[in-house]
N, C-alpha and C positions, 0 to 999 in steps of 0.2 A: 472363456476366451478373453473377456474384458480384463480379468485378473492378470492374465499373461501379458496383455498389451500394457497394462499399467505398470507391471513389474519391469518390463523392458524400458518403458519411458523413464521410470525412476532411475534405473541403472544407468541409462545413457546420460541423463542430466546430472546425476550424482557424481559422475566421474570428474565433472568440472566444479559443481557448486559445493560439494562437500569440502574439498581443500580450500576453496575460496571462503567458506564460512569459518573454517578453522583459522584462516589468516585474519579475518575480520576480528575475531576474539583476541588474537595476539596483538593486533593493532590497538584494540581497546585497552589492553594492558599497558602498551607503550604510552597511550594518551594519558592513562591514569598516573603513571610514573612521572611524566613530564608536568602534569598539572600539580601533582603533589610537590614537586621541586619548586614550581612557580609560587605556590602558597608559602612554602618555607622561606624562599628568597625575599618575598615581599618587594619593597622598594629599595633594596640594598644597592646603592650606586656602584659598589665594588664588584658586583656580579652582573654588570650590564650585558656582557657578552654571553654569559650562560643563560641569562633571562631571555635574550633574543633567540638563542638556540632552542631552548625549551618551548618557547611560544611557537616557533616555526614547526617543531615536531608535533605539538599539540594540534595546531590548525591543520596540518597535513593529515594527521591521524583521523580527525573528525571528517575531513573531506573524503578520505579513503573509505570510511564507514558508509557515508552517503553514496559513494560510487558503488559500493557492494550491493545496495538495494537496486540500483539501476542495472547492474550486471545480472542479477537474478531475473529481472524482466527480459532483458535482451537474450539471455540464454534460452529461456522458454519460447520466446517468439521465433528465434532462429531454429530451435529444435522442431517446432511446428512446421515452419516453412521448408526446412531441409527434408523432413520426413515425408512431406506430402507433395511438394511442388518443385522438387529437383529430380534428378535421375533416381534417387531413392524412392520417390513417390510411385514409380512403376511397380516396384516390389511391394510397397505398402498396400496398394489397392488390389493386388492379386491375392492377398491373404483372405482366408475364408471367414471374414467378419463383416459386419455391417458398418456403414459409414458413421452412424451415430456412436458406435462403440469406439471407433478410432478417435473421433472427436471428443467423446466423453473422457477417454483415457488420458488424452493430452491435456484436457482442461483440468481434470483432477490432479494430475501431476504438477501442472503449473500452479494451481491454487495451494497445494500442499507445500510446495517449495517456497511460496510467498509467505505462508504461515510460519514456516521454519525461519525464513529471513527476518520476519517481524520479531520473532522470539529472540533471534541472535542480536538484532539491533537493540531490543529492549534490555537484554542482558548486558550488552556493551554500555548502554546508557547508565544502567544500575551500577555497574562496576566503577565507572568514571565518577558518578555522583557520590556513591557511598565511600569509596576509598581514595578518590583523587582530591576532592574538595574538603575543606575544613582542616583544623589543626590536629585533630586526633586521628587514630587509625581508621575509625569508622565515623562518618558524618551523619548524624541523625537530627541536625538542627532544623531540617525541613518538616519534620513530623508535626510539631505544634501548628505550623502554618497550614498544613494539610487539614488538620482537625478543625481549625478555625474556618477554613473554606467550606468544609462539609457542614458545619453548624450553621454557617450563613445560608447555605443552600436550603437546609432544612427549615430555617426560619422564614424563607421566602416561598415556602410551599412548592419547592422544586424537588422532585424525587431523584436524588443523585444515583440511587441504585438502578432505577429504570433507565436513567440517562447513560450510565455505564454499559448496561446490557444492550441498549439500542445502538450505542456507539460501536461496540464490538461487532454486533451483527451487521451494522451498516458497513463497517470496514471489510468484513468477510464477503458480503454480497457485492460491494463495489469492486472488490478484487475479481470475483467471478464475472461480473459485468464487464470489467475492463478487458479481461482476456477473451471473453466471448466476442466483444466488439473488435478486438485486434484480430482474432481468428477469422471473423467474417470479412474484415477489410482485406486481409491477406488472400483469402479465397476469391473475393471479387477481383482483386488485382491480378490474380493468376488467370482469371477467366477473360478479362477485358484486354489484357496485354500479354503477349507471349514472350516478348523480348525484354520488357521492363516491368516485371511483376512486382518487384519491391517498390519502385517509385509509384506504380499504380495503386498498390496497397496502402502506401503512406498517404497518397492523395485521397483515397476512399475513406481512410480513418479520419482525417481532418474534416472531411465533409460531414461524416456521420457525427463526429464530436461537436461540430459547430451547431448542428440541429439539436442535439441533446443538451448542449450548454444553454441554448436559447430557451428551451422548454423548462429546464431546471431553474433558470433565473426567474422566469415568469412565475412559476409555482412557488419559489422561495419568497418572492415579494408578497404574493397573496397570503401565504401561510404566515410569514413573518409579521405582517401587519395585524392580522387577527390575533396572533399570539401575544403581541405587545399590548393590545387593548385588553385582553383577558387578564394578563398579569396585573395591570394597573387597576382593573375592576376588583380583582380578588384581594389586592393589597393597597387600599386607598391611602394608608398612612405611611407608605414607604417614603424615605427621604431620597434625595437625588442620587446618591451613590449606590445605595442598596437597591433602589428601583432600577437603576441602569443594569446592575448585575443580575437582578431577577429577570429582566426582559432578555438579557443576553443569553443566560443559561436556558431559559424556557424556549427561546428561539432555536438554540442549538439542539435541544431535545426534539422539538417539532421537526427540525430540518433532518435529523437522523431518521425519524419515522417516515418522513416523506421520501428520503433517499432510499430507504428499504423498499418502499412500494415501487418507486420509479425504476431503481436499478434491477429489482427482481423481474419486472416486466420487460425491461430492455434485454436482460441476460437471456430470458426464455425465448424471446423473439429472435435475438441474434443467433442463438444455438440452433433453433429449428430452421431458420433461413440458411444458415451455413451448412447444415446437414442436407437440406434440399439441393443447394447448389453443388455440393460435393457429389451428390448421388446422381443428379440429372443434367447438370450444365458443364461439369468439368471435363476438359479434354486435354490430356497431357501429351498428345501427339504433336 
């Protein structure tokens, strides 16, 4: 039954997000063309009007791609709210399934679509950088700089492979955590307010987020300080610049690991609390 729920949730959200994703890719192509024209024009004073037009198109295209990421979040949150806490919720809760299955289905759908949106945005960025910038058809000028950065990390005893893996996992878990907290906030809002569920949910989210931000800040300061000391002790001969980069990247690595632990804990707690409230405290009457 979980599979059927997930299939329905994906079908419902895909009707909006699939064409929006395709539109984002088309916008990226438009941004690529406008950037390529700007590169070709350079500082030509005779093409000032065209320069302004292309700049405007490029900026609006980039803003549109950013808005696309926001739209993906909003659609998933609205799908959750509409399916559970509006008139449609009466039908949803009469289905022969458990609350945790309904919640898990919507969470998996939301996370999968965010992964798709990240991939779309990454593809948009790659197209713009590779084909929009530089004088040639394909711009590979950034490859040597990337190699130098990786060599610098290696010399500073920073495992960039581990850092990349933990960064990807951290992004995935933080997405799961974000939706879990949002779903919990919407559920609490629906319980404490019958007439203003959305406003109550927003207020609940900011309250929870304030507490979590405070905890994360305290932990980051504690871990960040110990990480900096460790890098300096392991690399006593570092000059000022390389030492700063070593401390920075090591701190980022430690922050990702810390984020994995904290976000996993928060996501699990939020999921189980939300499931408990949906099962025992929710009253749609």
